[in-house]
mmCIF entry with sequence, helices, sheets and N, C-alpha, C, O atoms, coordinates in Angstrom:
data_MODEL
# 
_entry.id   MODEL 
# 
_entity.id                         1 
_entity.type                       polymer 
_entity.pdbx_number_of_molecules   1 
# 
_entity_poly.entity_id                      1 
_entity_poly.type                           'polypeptide(L)' 
_entity_poly.nstd_linkage                   no 
_entity_poly.nstd_monomer                   no 
_entity_poly.pdbx_seq_one_letter_code       MKAGWKIKNIGNICEVINGGTPKTGVAVYWDGPHQWLTPAEMGKRISPYIQNT 
_entity_poly.pdbx_seq_one_letter_code_can   MKAGWKIKNIGNICEVINGGTPKTGVAVYWDGPHQWLTPAEMGKRISPYIQNT 
_entity_poly.pdbx_strand_id                 A 
# 
loop_
_entity_poly_seq.entity_id 
_entity_poly_seq.num 
_entity_poly_seq.mon_id 
_entity_poly_seq.hetero 
1 1  MET n 
1 2  LYS n 
1 3  ALA n 
1 4  GLY n 
1 5  TRP n 
1 6  LYS n 
1 7  ILE n 
1 8  LYS n 
1 9  ASN n 
1 10 ILE n 
1 11 GLY n 
1 12 ASN n 
1 13 ILE n 
1 14 CYS n 
1 15 GLU n 
1 16 VAL n 
1 17 ILE n 
1 18 ASN n 
1 19 GLY n 
1 20 GLY n 
1 21 THR n 
1 22 PRO n 
1 23 LYS n 
1 24 THR n 
1 25 GLY n 
1 26 VAL n 
1 27 ALA n 
1 28 VAL n 
1 29 TYR n 
1 30 TRP n 
1 31 ASP n 
1 32 GLY n 
1 33 PRO n 
1 34 HIS n 
1 35 GLN n 
1 36 TRP n 
1 37 LEU n 
1 38 THR n 
1 39 PRO n 
1 40 ALA n 
1 41 GLU n 
1 42 MET n 
1 43 GLY n 
1 44 LYS n 
1 45 ARG n 
1 46 ILE n 
1 47 SER n 
1 48 PRO n 
1 49 TYR n 
1 50 ILE n 
1 51 GLN n 
1 52 ASN n 
1 53 THR n 
# 
_struct_asym.id          A 
_struct_asym.entity_id   1 
# 
loop_
_struct_conf.conf_type_id 
_struct_conf.id 
_struct_conf.pdbx_PDB_helix_id 
_struct_conf.beg_label_comp_id 
_struct_conf.beg_label_asym_id 
_struct_conf.beg_label_seq_id 
_struct_conf.pdbx_beg_PDB_ins_code 
_struct_conf.end_label_comp_id 
_struct_conf.end_label_asym_id 
_struct_conf.end_label_seq_id 
_struct_conf.pdbx_end_PDB_ins_code 
_struct_conf.beg_auth_comp_id 
_struct_conf.beg_auth_asym_id 
_struct_conf.beg_auth_seq_id 
_struct_conf.end_auth_comp_id 
_struct_conf.end_auth_asym_id 
_struct_conf.end_auth_seq_id 
_struct_conf.pdbx_PDB_helix_class 
_struct_conf.details 
_struct_conf.pdbx_PDB_helix_length 
HELX_P HELX_P1 AA1 ILE A 10 ? ILE A 13 ? ILE A 10 ILE A 13 1 ? 4 
HELX_P HELX_P2 AA2 ALA A 27 ? TYR A 29 ? ALA A 27 TYR A 29 5 ? 3 
HELX_P HELX_P3 AA3 PRO A 39 ? MET A 42 ? PRO A 39 MET A 42 1 ? 4 
# 
_struct_conf_type.id          HELX_P 
_struct_conf_type.criteria    ? 
_struct_conf_type.reference   ? 
# 
loop_
_atom_site.group_PDB 
_atom_site.id 
_atom_site.type_symbol 
_atom_site.label_atom_id 
_atom_site.label_alt_id 
_atom_site.label_comp_id 
_atom_site.label_asym_id 
_atom_site.label_entity_id 
_atom_site.label_seq_id 
_atom_site.pdbx_PDB_ins_code 
_atom_site.Cartn_x 
_atom_site.Cartn_y 
_atom_site.Cartn_z 
_atom_site.occupancy 
_atom_site.B_iso_or_equiv 
_atom_site.pdbx_formal_charge 
_atom_site.auth_seq_id 
_atom_site.auth_comp_id 
_atom_site.auth_asym_id 
_atom_site.auth_atom_id 
_atom_site.pdbx_PDB_model_num 
ATOM 1   N N  . MET A 1 1  ? -101.511 -108.260 -37.110 1.00 0.00 ? 1  MET A N  1 
ATOM 2   C CA . MET A 1 1  ? -102.368 -109.192 -36.527 1.00 0.00 ? 1  MET A CA 1 
ATOM 3   C C  . MET A 1 1  ? -103.355 -109.625 -37.701 1.00 0.00 ? 1  MET A C  1 
ATOM 4   O O  . MET A 1 1  ? -103.840 -108.804 -38.480 1.00 0.00 ? 1  MET A O  1 
ATOM 5   N N  . LYS A 1 2  ? -103.590 -110.909 -37.748 1.00 0.00 ? 2  LYS A N  1 
ATOM 6   C CA . LYS A 1 2  ? -104.350 -111.524 -38.783 1.00 0.00 ? 2  LYS A CA 1 
ATOM 7   C C  . LYS A 1 2  ? -105.863 -111.082 -38.734 1.00 0.00 ? 2  LYS A C  1 
ATOM 8   O O  . LYS A 1 2  ? -106.374 -110.814 -37.647 1.00 0.00 ? 2  LYS A O  1 
ATOM 9   N N  . ALA A 1 3  ? -106.508 -111.014 -39.788 1.00 0.00 ? 3  ALA A N  1 
ATOM 10  C CA . ALA A 1 3  ? -107.965 -110.602 -39.857 1.00 0.00 ? 3  ALA A CA 1 
ATOM 11  C C  . ALA A 1 3  ? -108.829 -111.577 -39.178 1.00 0.00 ? 3  ALA A C  1 
ATOM 12  O O  . ALA A 1 3  ? -108.706 -112.772 -39.447 1.00 0.00 ? 3  ALA A O  1 
ATOM 13  N N  . GLY A 1 4  ? -109.715 -111.160 -38.299 1.00 0.00 ? 4  GLY A N  1 
ATOM 14  C CA . GLY A 1 4  ? -110.555 -112.169 -37.536 1.00 0.00 ? 4  GLY A CA 1 
ATOM 15  C C  . GLY A 1 4  ? -109.946 -112.462 -36.176 1.00 0.00 ? 4  GLY A C  1 
ATOM 16  O O  . GLY A 1 4  ? -110.661 -113.040 -35.357 1.00 0.00 ? 4  GLY A O  1 
ATOM 17  N N  . TRP A 1 5  ? -108.763 -112.143 -35.860 1.00 0.00 ? 5  TRP A N  1 
ATOM 18  C CA . TRP A 1 5  ? -108.172 -112.533 -34.560 1.00 0.00 ? 5  TRP A CA 1 
ATOM 19  C C  . TRP A 1 5  ? -108.766 -111.520 -33.521 1.00 0.00 ? 5  TRP A C  1 
ATOM 20  O O  . TRP A 1 5  ? -109.052 -110.365 -33.837 1.00 0.00 ? 5  TRP A O  1 
ATOM 21  N N  . LYS A 1 6  ? -108.920 -111.992 -32.353 1.00 0.00 ? 6  LYS A N  1 
ATOM 22  C CA . LYS A 1 6  ? -109.403 -111.235 -31.218 1.00 0.00 ? 6  LYS A CA 1 
ATOM 23  C C  . LYS A 1 6  ? -108.277 -110.806 -30.373 1.00 0.00 ? 6  LYS A C  1 
ATOM 24  O O  . LYS A 1 6  ? -107.302 -111.548 -30.251 1.00 0.00 ? 6  LYS A O  1 
ATOM 25  N N  . ILE A 1 7  ? -108.337 -109.633 -29.765 1.00 0.00 ? 7  ILE A N  1 
ATOM 26  C CA . ILE A 1 7  ? -107.283 -109.164 -28.720 1.00 0.00 ? 7  ILE A CA 1 
ATOM 27  C C  . ILE A 1 7  ? -107.838 -109.625 -27.300 1.00 0.00 ? 7  ILE A C  1 
ATOM 28  O O  . ILE A 1 7  ? -108.959 -109.331 -26.884 1.00 0.00 ? 7  ILE A O  1 
ATOM 29  N N  . LYS A 1 8  ? -106.936 -110.359 -26.642 1.00 0.00 ? 8  LYS A N  1 
ATOM 30  C CA . LYS A 1 8  ? -107.269 -110.860 -25.340 1.00 0.00 ? 8  LYS A CA 1 
ATOM 31  C C  . LYS A 1 8  ? -106.057 -110.685 -24.448 1.00 0.00 ? 8  LYS A C  1 
ATOM 32  O O  . LYS A 1 8  ? -104.934 -110.644 -24.949 1.00 0.00 ? 8  LYS A O  1 
ATOM 33  N N  . ASN A 1 9  ? -106.247 -110.583 -23.159 1.00 0.00 ? 9  ASN A N  1 
ATOM 34  C CA . ASN A 1 9  ? -105.216 -110.551 -22.191 1.00 0.00 ? 9  ASN A CA 1 
ATOM 35  C C  . ASN A 1 9  ? -104.521 -111.968 -22.106 1.00 0.00 ? 9  ASN A C  1 
ATOM 36  O O  . ASN A 1 9  ? -105.193 -112.987 -21.945 1.00 0.00 ? 9  ASN A O  1 
ATOM 37  N N  . ILE A 1 10 ? -103.264 -111.984 -22.211 1.00 0.00 ? 10 ILE A N  1 
ATOM 38  C CA . ILE A 1 10 ? -102.563 -113.327 -22.190 1.00 0.00 ? 10 ILE A CA 1 
ATOM 39  C C  . ILE A 1 10 ? -102.916 -114.188 -21.034 1.00 0.00 ? 10 ILE A C  1 
ATOM 40  O O  . ILE A 1 10 ? -102.916 -115.411 -21.179 1.00 0.00 ? 10 ILE A O  1 
ATOM 41  N N  . GLY A 1 11 ? -103.227 -113.625 -19.864 1.00 0.00 ? 11 GLY A N  1 
ATOM 42  C CA . GLY A 1 11 ? -103.635 -114.313 -18.626 1.00 0.00 ? 11 GLY A CA 1 
ATOM 43  C C  . GLY A 1 11 ? -104.909 -115.000 -18.763 1.00 0.00 ? 11 GLY A C  1 
ATOM 44  O O  . GLY A 1 11 ? -105.202 -115.951 -18.039 1.00 0.00 ? 11 GLY A O  1 
ATOM 45  N N  . ASN A 1 12 ? -105.757 -114.501 -19.768 1.00 0.00 ? 12 ASN A N  1 
ATOM 46  C CA . ASN A 1 12 ? -107.180 -115.094 -20.000 1.00 0.00 ? 12 ASN A CA 1 
ATOM 47  C C  . ASN A 1 12 ? -107.057 -116.341 -20.878 1.00 0.00 ? 12 ASN A C  1 
ATOM 48  O O  . ASN A 1 12 ? -107.949 -117.188 -20.849 1.00 0.00 ? 12 ASN A O  1 
ATOM 49  N N  . ILE A 1 13 ? -105.942 -116.484 -21.687 1.00 0.00 ? 13 ILE A N  1 
ATOM 50  C CA . ILE A 1 13 ? -105.886 -117.704 -22.608 1.00 0.00 ? 13 ILE A CA 1 
ATOM 51  C C  . ILE A 1 13 ? -104.790 -118.665 -22.224 1.00 0.00 ? 13 ILE A C  1 
ATOM 52  O O  . ILE A 1 13 ? -104.696 -119.729 -22.835 1.00 0.00 ? 13 ILE A O  1 
ATOM 53  N N  . CYS A 1 14 ? -103.953 -118.357 -21.248 1.00 0.00 ? 14 CYS A N  1 
ATOM 54  C CA . CYS A 1 14 ? -102.952 -119.307 -20.782 1.00 0.00 ? 14 CYS A CA 1 
ATOM 55  C C  . CYS A 1 14 ? -102.446 -118.978 -19.430 1.00 0.00 ? 14 CYS A C  1 
ATOM 56  O O  . CYS A 1 14 ? -102.731 -117.900 -18.907 1.00 0.00 ? 14 CYS A O  1 
ATOM 57  N N  . GLU A 1 15 ? -101.693 -119.877 -18.832 1.00 0.00 ? 15 GLU A N  1 
ATOM 58  C CA . GLU A 1 15 ? -101.173 -119.703 -17.449 1.00 0.00 ? 15 GLU A CA 1 
ATOM 59  C C  . GLU A 1 15 ? -99.754  -119.142 -17.854 1.00 0.00 ? 15 GLU A C  1 
ATOM 60  O O  . GLU A 1 15 ? -99.058  -119.716 -18.692 1.00 0.00 ? 15 GLU A O  1 
ATOM 61  N N  . VAL A 1 16 ? -99.391  -118.054 -17.248 1.00 0.00 ? 16 VAL A N  1 
ATOM 62  C CA . VAL A 1 16 ? -98.007  -117.489 -17.328 1.00 0.00 ? 16 VAL A CA 1 
ATOM 63  C C  . VAL A 1 16 ? -97.302  -117.951 -16.101 1.00 0.00 ? 16 VAL A C  1 
ATOM 64  O O  . VAL A 1 16 ? -97.671  -117.627 -14.972 1.00 0.00 ? 16 VAL A O  1 
ATOM 65  N N  . ILE A 1 17 ? -96.227  -118.753 -16.360 1.00 0.00 ? 17 ILE A N  1 
ATOM 66  C CA . ILE A 1 17 ? -95.450  -119.253 -15.162 1.00 0.00 ? 17 ILE A CA 1 
ATOM 67  C C  . ILE A 1 17 ? -93.979  -118.904 -15.392 1.00 0.00 ? 17 ILE A C  1 
ATOM 68  O O  . ILE A 1 17 ? -93.595  -118.507 -16.493 1.00 0.00 ? 17 ILE A O  1 
ATOM 69  N N  . ASN A 1 18 ? -93.216  -119.042 -14.421 1.00 0.00 ? 18 ASN A N  1 
ATOM 70  C CA . ASN A 1 18 ? -91.791  -118.883 -14.465 1.00 0.00 ? 18 ASN A CA 1 
ATOM 71  C C  . ASN A 1 18 ? -91.110  -119.875 -15.296 1.00 0.00 ? 18 ASN A C  1 
ATOM 72  O O  . ASN A 1 18 ? -91.580  -121.009 -15.214 1.00 0.00 ? 18 ASN A O  1 
ATOM 73  N N  . GLY A 1 19 ? -90.126  -119.713 -16.066 1.00 0.00 ? 19 GLY A N  1 
ATOM 74  C CA . GLY A 1 19 ? -89.514  -120.649 -16.758 1.00 0.00 ? 19 GLY A CA 1 
ATOM 75  C C  . GLY A 1 19 ? -88.516  -120.098 -17.688 1.00 0.00 ? 19 GLY A C  1 
ATOM 76  O O  . GLY A 1 19 ? -87.917  -119.065 -17.393 1.00 0.00 ? 19 GLY A O  1 
ATOM 77  N N  . GLY A 1 20 ? -88.287  -120.758 -18.857 1.00 0.00 ? 20 GLY A N  1 
ATOM 78  C CA . GLY A 1 20 ? -87.253  -120.215 -19.818 1.00 0.00 ? 20 GLY A CA 1 
ATOM 79  C C  . GLY A 1 20 ? -87.473  -120.812 -21.163 1.00 0.00 ? 20 GLY A C  1 
ATOM 80  O O  . GLY A 1 20 ? -88.361  -121.642 -21.359 1.00 0.00 ? 20 GLY A O  1 
ATOM 81  N N  . THR A 1 21 ? -86.676  -120.396 -22.073 1.00 0.00 ? 21 THR A N  1 
ATOM 82  C CA . THR A 1 21 ? -86.839  -120.950 -23.428 1.00 0.00 ? 21 THR A CA 1 
ATOM 83  C C  . THR A 1 21 ? -86.242  -122.408 -23.418 1.00 0.00 ? 21 THR A C  1 
ATOM 84  O O  . THR A 1 21 ? -85.453  -122.795 -22.555 1.00 0.00 ? 21 THR A O  1 
ATOM 85  N N  . PRO A 1 22 ? -86.707  -123.193 -24.486 1.00 0.00 ? 22 PRO A N  1 
ATOM 86  C CA . PRO A 1 22 ? -86.136  -124.543 -24.625 1.00 0.00 ? 22 PRO A CA 1 
ATOM 87  C C  . PRO A 1 22 ? -84.641  -124.589 -24.764 1.00 0.00 ? 22 PRO A C  1 
ATOM 88  O O  . PRO A 1 22 ? -84.037  -123.540 -24.990 1.00 0.00 ? 22 PRO A O  1 
ATOM 89  N N  . LYS A 1 23 ? -84.031  -125.679 -24.651 1.00 0.00 ? 23 LYS A N  1 
ATOM 90  C CA . LYS A 1 23 ? -82.599  -125.735 -24.976 1.00 0.00 ? 23 LYS A CA 1 
ATOM 91  C C  . LYS A 1 23 ? -82.208  -125.375 -26.432 1.00 0.00 ? 23 LYS A C  1 
ATOM 92  O O  . LYS A 1 23 ? -82.793  -125.869 -27.396 1.00 0.00 ? 23 LYS A O  1 
ATOM 93  N N  . THR A 1 24 ? -81.307  -124.593 -26.530 1.00 0.00 ? 24 THR A N  1 
ATOM 94  C CA . THR A 1 24 ? -80.925  -124.221 -27.880 1.00 0.00 ? 24 THR A CA 1 
ATOM 95  C C  . THR A 1 24 ? -80.270  -125.285 -28.728 1.00 0.00 ? 24 THR A C  1 
ATOM 96  O O  . THR A 1 24 ? -80.186  -125.195 -29.953 1.00 0.00 ? 24 THR A O  1 
ATOM 97  N N  . GLY A 1 25 ? -79.796  -126.324 -27.998 1.00 0.00 ? 25 GLY A N  1 
ATOM 98  C CA . GLY A 1 25 ? -79.214  -127.430 -28.674 1.00 0.00 ? 25 GLY A CA 1 
ATOM 99  C C  . GLY A 1 25 ? -80.169  -128.466 -29.324 1.00 0.00 ? 25 GLY A C  1 
ATOM 100 O O  . GLY A 1 25 ? -79.766  -129.382 -30.041 1.00 0.00 ? 25 GLY A O  1 
ATOM 101 N N  . VAL A 1 26 ? -81.398  -128.253 -29.028 1.00 0.00 ? 26 VAL A N  1 
ATOM 102 C CA . VAL A 1 26 ? -82.417  -129.120 -29.667 1.00 0.00 ? 26 VAL A CA 1 
ATOM 103 C C  . VAL A 1 26 ? -83.208  -128.467 -30.686 1.00 0.00 ? 26 VAL A C  1 
ATOM 104 O O  . VAL A 1 26 ? -84.184  -127.755 -30.450 1.00 0.00 ? 26 VAL A O  1 
ATOM 105 N N  . ALA A 1 27 ? -82.714  -128.758 -31.903 1.00 0.00 ? 27 ALA A N  1 
ATOM 106 C CA . ALA A 1 27 ? -83.202  -127.878 -33.141 1.00 0.00 ? 27 ALA A CA 1 
ATOM 107 C C  . ALA A 1 27 ? -84.655  -128.032 -33.512 1.00 0.00 ? 27 ALA A C  1 
ATOM 108 O O  . ALA A 1 27 ? -85.218  -127.154 -34.166 1.00 0.00 ? 27 ALA A O  1 
ATOM 109 N N  . VAL A 1 28 ? -85.301  -129.164 -33.100 1.00 0.00 ? 28 VAL A N  1 
ATOM 110 C CA . VAL A 1 28 ? -86.738  -129.283 -33.263 1.00 0.00 ? 28 VAL A CA 1 
ATOM 111 C C  . VAL A 1 28 ? -87.585  -128.234 -32.616 1.00 0.00 ? 28 VAL A C  1 
ATOM 112 O O  . VAL A 1 28 ? -88.687  -127.928 -33.070 1.00 0.00 ? 28 VAL A O  1 
ATOM 113 N N  . TYR A 1 29 ? -87.051  -127.675 -31.534 1.00 0.00 ? 29 TYR A N  1 
ATOM 114 C CA . TYR A 1 29 ? -87.760  -126.594 -30.689 1.00 0.00 ? 29 TYR A CA 1 
ATOM 115 C C  . TYR A 1 29 ? -87.751  -125.283 -31.460 1.00 0.00 ? 29 TYR A C  1 
ATOM 116 O O  . TYR A 1 29 ? -88.579  -124.421 -31.168 1.00 0.00 ? 29 TYR A O  1 
ATOM 117 N N  . TRP A 1 30 ? -86.876  -125.086 -32.413 1.00 0.00 ? 30 TRP A N  1 
ATOM 118 C CA . TRP A 1 30 ? -86.628  -123.753 -32.998 1.00 0.00 ? 30 TRP A CA 1 
ATOM 119 C C  . TRP A 1 30 ? -87.073  -123.662 -34.481 1.00 0.00 ? 30 TRP A C  1 
ATOM 120 O O  . TRP A 1 30 ? -87.258  -124.676 -35.154 1.00 0.00 ? 30 TRP A O  1 
ATOM 121 N N  . ASP A 1 31 ? -87.230  -122.467 -34.939 1.00 0.00 ? 31 ASP A N  1 
ATOM 122 C CA . ASP A 1 31 ? -87.593  -122.166 -36.337 1.00 0.00 ? 31 ASP A CA 1 
ATOM 123 C C  . ASP A 1 31 ? -88.953  -122.804 -36.787 1.00 0.00 ? 31 ASP A C  1 
ATOM 124 O O  . ASP A 1 31 ? -89.146  -123.130 -37.958 1.00 0.00 ? 31 ASP A O  1 
ATOM 125 N N  . GLY A 1 32 ? -89.865  -122.960 -35.817 1.00 0.00 ? 32 GLY A N  1 
ATOM 126 C CA . GLY A 1 32 ? -91.156  -123.475 -36.094 1.00 0.00 ? 32 GLY A CA 1 
ATOM 127 C C  . GLY A 1 32 ? -92.262  -122.431 -35.910 1.00 0.00 ? 32 GLY A C  1 
ATOM 128 O O  . GLY A 1 32 ? -91.947  -121.241 -35.913 1.00 0.00 ? 32 GLY A O  1 
ATOM 129 N N  . PRO A 1 33 ? -93.447  -122.776 -35.760 1.00 0.00 ? 33 PRO A N  1 
ATOM 130 C CA . PRO A 1 33 ? -94.539  -121.821 -35.596 1.00 0.00 ? 33 PRO A CA 1 
ATOM 131 C C  . PRO A 1 33 ? -94.610  -121.031 -34.315 1.00 0.00 ? 33 PRO A C  1 
ATOM 132 O O  . PRO A 1 33 ? -95.244  -119.977 -34.264 1.00 0.00 ? 33 PRO A O  1 
ATOM 133 N N  . HIS A 1 34 ? -93.959  -121.534 -33.269 1.00 0.00 ? 34 HIS A N  1 
ATOM 134 C CA . HIS A 1 34 ? -94.150  -121.038 -31.895 1.00 0.00 ? 34 HIS A CA 1 
ATOM 135 C C  . HIS A 1 34 ? -92.986  -119.937 -31.625 1.00 0.00 ? 34 HIS A C  1 
ATOM 136 O O  . HIS A 1 34 ? -91.820  -120.147 -31.962 1.00 0.00 ? 34 HIS A O  1 
ATOM 137 N N  . GLN A 1 35 ? -93.382  -118.827 -31.031 1.00 0.00 ? 35 GLN A N  1 
ATOM 138 C CA . GLN A 1 35 ? -92.508  -117.924 -30.560 1.00 0.00 ? 35 GLN A CA 1 
ATOM 139 C C  . GLN A 1 35 ? -92.187  -118.064 -29.120 1.00 0.00 ? 35 GLN A C  1 
ATOM 140 O O  . GLN A 1 35 ? -93.128  -118.231 -28.344 1.00 0.00 ? 35 GLN A O  1 
ATOM 141 N N  . TRP A 1 36 ? -90.917  -118.014 -28.646 1.00 0.00 ? 36 TRP A N  1 
ATOM 142 C CA . TRP A 1 36 ? -90.544  -118.150 -27.305 1.00 0.00 ? 36 TRP A CA 1 
ATOM 143 C C  . TRP A 1 36 ? -90.314  -116.879 -26.732 1.00 0.00 ? 36 TRP A C  1 
ATOM 144 O O  . TRP A 1 36 ? -89.566  -116.070 -27.279 1.00 0.00 ? 36 TRP A O  1 
ATOM 145 N N  . LEU A 1 37 ? -90.965  -116.617 -25.554 1.00 0.00 ? 37 LEU A N  1 
ATOM 146 C CA . LEU A 1 37 ? -90.870  -115.381 -24.832 1.00 0.00 ? 37 LEU A CA 1 
ATOM 147 C C  . LEU A 1 37 ? -90.896  -115.749 -23.277 1.00 0.00 ? 37 LEU A C  1 
ATOM 148 O O  . LEU A 1 37 ? -91.810  -116.399 -22.769 1.00 0.00 ? 37 LEU A O  1 
ATOM 149 N N  . THR A 1 38 ? -89.792  -115.262 -22.581 1.00 0.00 ? 38 THR A N  1 
ATOM 150 C CA . THR A 1 38 ? -89.786  -115.528 -21.171 1.00 0.00 ? 38 THR A CA 1 
ATOM 151 C C  . THR A 1 38 ? -90.583  -114.494 -20.393 1.00 0.00 ? 38 THR A C  1 
ATOM 152 O O  . THR A 1 38 ? -90.742  -113.399 -20.933 1.00 0.00 ? 38 THR A O  1 
ATOM 153 N N  . PRO A 1 39 ? -91.103  -114.708 -19.192 1.00 0.00 ? 39 PRO A N  1 
ATOM 154 C CA . PRO A 1 39 ? -91.729  -113.671 -18.397 1.00 0.00 ? 39 PRO A CA 1 
ATOM 155 C C  . PRO A 1 39 ? -90.818  -112.431 -18.235 1.00 0.00 ? 39 PRO A C  1 
ATOM 156 O O  . PRO A 1 39 ? -91.273  -111.287 -18.236 1.00 0.00 ? 39 PRO A O  1 
ATOM 157 N N  . ALA A 1 40 ? -89.439  -112.739 -18.090 1.00 0.00 ? 40 ALA A N  1 
ATOM 158 C CA . ALA A 1 40 ? -88.635  -111.534 -17.899 1.00 0.00 ? 40 ALA A CA 1 
ATOM 159 C C  . ALA A 1 40 ? -88.593  -110.724 -19.115 1.00 0.00 ? 40 ALA A C  1 
ATOM 160 O O  . ALA A 1 40 ? -88.451  -109.507 -19.002 1.00 0.00 ? 40 ALA A O  1 
ATOM 161 N N  . GLU A 1 41 ? -88.705  -111.279 -20.287 1.00 0.00 ? 41 GLU A N  1 
ATOM 162 C CA . GLU A 1 41 ? -88.737  -110.541 -21.537 1.00 0.00 ? 41 GLU A CA 1 
ATOM 163 C C  . GLU A 1 41 ? -90.067  -109.690 -21.626 1.00 0.00 ? 41 GLU A C  1 
ATOM 164 O O  . GLU A 1 41 ? -90.077  -108.532 -22.042 1.00 0.00 ? 41 GLU A O  1 
ATOM 165 N N  . MET A 1 42 ? -91.120  -110.333 -21.222 1.00 0.00 ? 42 MET A N  1 
ATOM 166 C CA . MET A 1 42 ? -92.418  -109.765 -21.261 1.00 0.00 ? 42 MET A CA 1 
ATOM 167 C C  . MET A 1 42 ? -92.404  -108.407 -20.453 1.00 0.00 ? 42 MET A C  1 
ATOM 168 O O  . MET A 1 42 ? -92.974  -107.402 -20.877 1.00 0.00 ? 42 MET A O  1 
ATOM 169 N N  . GLY A 1 43 ? -91.711  -108.450 -19.254 1.00 0.00 ? 43 GLY A N  1 
ATOM 170 C CA . GLY A 1 43 ? -91.692  -107.402 -18.344 1.00 0.00 ? 43 GLY A CA 1 
ATOM 171 C C  . GLY A 1 43 ? -90.893  -106.120 -18.880 1.00 0.00 ? 43 GLY A C  1 
ATOM 172 O O  . GLY A 1 43 ? -91.002  -104.998 -18.386 1.00 0.00 ? 43 GLY A O  1 
ATOM 173 N N  . LYS A 1 44 ? -90.099  -106.446 -19.931 1.00 0.00 ? 44 LYS A N  1 
ATOM 174 C CA . LYS A 1 44 ? -89.285  -105.392 -20.571 1.00 0.00 ? 44 LYS A CA 1 
ATOM 175 C C  . LYS A 1 44 ? -89.899  -104.759 -21.786 1.00 0.00 ? 44 LYS A C  1 
ATOM 176 O O  . LYS A 1 44 ? -89.351  -103.788 -22.308 1.00 0.00 ? 44 LYS A O  1 
ATOM 177 N N  . ARG A 1 45 ? -91.021  -105.271 -22.261 1.00 0.00 ? 45 ARG A N  1 
ATOM 178 C CA . ARG A 1 45 ? -91.614  -104.768 -23.510 1.00 0.00 ? 45 ARG A CA 1 
ATOM 179 C C  . ARG A 1 45 ? -92.290  -103.497 -23.335 1.00 0.00 ? 45 ARG A C  1 
ATOM 180 O O  . ARG A 1 45 ? -92.920  -103.243 -22.309 1.00 0.00 ? 45 ARG A O  1 
ATOM 181 N N  . ILE A 1 46 ? -92.168  -102.625 -24.384 1.00 0.00 ? 46 ILE A N  1 
ATOM 182 C CA . ILE A 1 46 ? -92.933  -101.407 -24.342 1.00 0.00 ? 46 ILE A CA 1 
ATOM 183 C C  . ILE A 1 46 ? -94.412  -101.671 -24.741 1.00 0.00 ? 46 ILE A C  1 
ATOM 184 O O  . ILE A 1 46 ? -95.324  -101.078 -24.165 1.00 0.00 ? 46 ILE A O  1 
ATOM 185 N N  . SER A 1 47 ? -94.628  -102.534 -25.697 1.00 0.00 ? 47 SER A N  1 
ATOM 186 C CA . SER A 1 47 ? -95.952  -102.849 -26.161 1.00 0.00 ? 47 SER A CA 1 
ATOM 187 C C  . SER A 1 47 ? -96.331  -104.251 -25.567 1.00 0.00 ? 47 SER A C  1 
ATOM 188 O O  . SER A 1 47 ? -95.505  -105.103 -25.240 1.00 0.00 ? 47 SER A O  1 
ATOM 189 N N  . PRO A 1 48 ? -97.691  -104.372 -25.473 1.00 0.00 ? 48 PRO A N  1 
ATOM 190 C CA . PRO A 1 48 ? -98.153  -105.698 -24.963 1.00 0.00 ? 48 PRO A CA 1 
ATOM 191 C C  . PRO A 1 48 ? -98.333  -106.628 -26.099 1.00 0.00 ? 48 PRO A C  1 
ATOM 192 O O  . PRO A 1 48 ? -98.747  -107.765 -25.875 1.00 0.00 ? 48 PRO A O  1 
ATOM 193 N N  . TYR A 1 49 ? -98.041  -106.217 -27.371 1.00 0.00 ? 49 TYR A N  1 
ATOM 194 C CA . TYR A 1 49 ? -98.178  -107.170 -28.492 1.00 0.00 ? 49 TYR A CA 1 
ATOM 195 C C  . TYR A 1 49 ? -96.897  -107.776 -28.911 1.00 0.00 ? 49 TYR A C  1 
ATOM 196 O O  . TYR A 1 49 ? -95.833  -107.158 -28.928 1.00 0.00 ? 49 TYR A O  1 
ATOM 197 N N  . ILE A 1 50 ? -97.049  -109.025 -29.250 1.00 0.00 ? 50 ILE A N  1 
ATOM 198 C CA . ILE A 1 50 ? -95.878  -109.829 -29.527 1.00 0.00 ? 50 ILE A CA 1 
ATOM 199 C C  . ILE A 1 50 ? -96.006  -110.230 -30.962 1.00 0.00 ? 50 ILE A C  1 
ATOM 200 O O  . ILE A 1 50 ? -96.912  -110.973 -31.339 1.00 0.00 ? 50 ILE A O  1 
ATOM 201 N N  . GLN A 1 51 ? -95.040  -109.705 -31.814 1.00 0.00 ? 51 GLN A N  1 
ATOM 202 C CA . GLN A 1 51 ? -95.002  -109.979 -33.194 1.00 0.00 ? 51 GLN A CA 1 
ATOM 203 C C  . GLN A 1 51 ? -93.880  -110.996 -33.614 1.00 0.00 ? 51 GLN A C  1 
ATOM 204 O O  . GLN A 1 51 ? -93.997  -111.856 -34.486 1.00 0.00 ? 51 GLN A O  1 
ATOM 205 N N  . ASN A 1 52 ? -92.764  -110.748 -32.836 1.00 0.00 ? 52 ASN A N  1 
ATOM 206 C CA . ASN A 1 52 ? -91.634  -111.850 -32.997 1.00 0.00 ? 52 ASN A CA 1 
ATOM 207 C C  . ASN A 1 52 ? -90.776  -111.577 -31.800 1.00 0.00 ? 52 ASN A C  1 
ATOM 208 O O  . ASN A 1 52 ? -90.856  -110.556 -31.118 1.00 0.00 ? 52 ASN A O  1 
ATOM 209 N N  . THR A 1 53 ? -89.930  -112.593 -31.595 1.00 0.00 ? 53 THR A N  1 
ATOM 210 C CA . THR A 1 53 ? -89.039  -112.738 -30.449 1.00 0.00 ? 53 THR A CA 1 
ATOM 211 C C  . THR A 1 53 ? -87.682  -113.226 -30.861 1.00 0.00 ? 53 THR A C  1 
ATOM 212 O O  . THR A 1 53 ? -86.806  -113.403 -30.015 1.00 0.00 ? 53 THR A O  1 
# 
């Protein structure tokens, strides 16, 4: 985690809704600054922290 960042519950900073990752055929959605994580993946995580997906 970067220096100065605060730890918050994800539900306090965004709305978690059902959905999925963007289409894999649209290259502009991938290899950028955003990490894609589905609600189903979140439920399988051991740690509440997301470093990469």
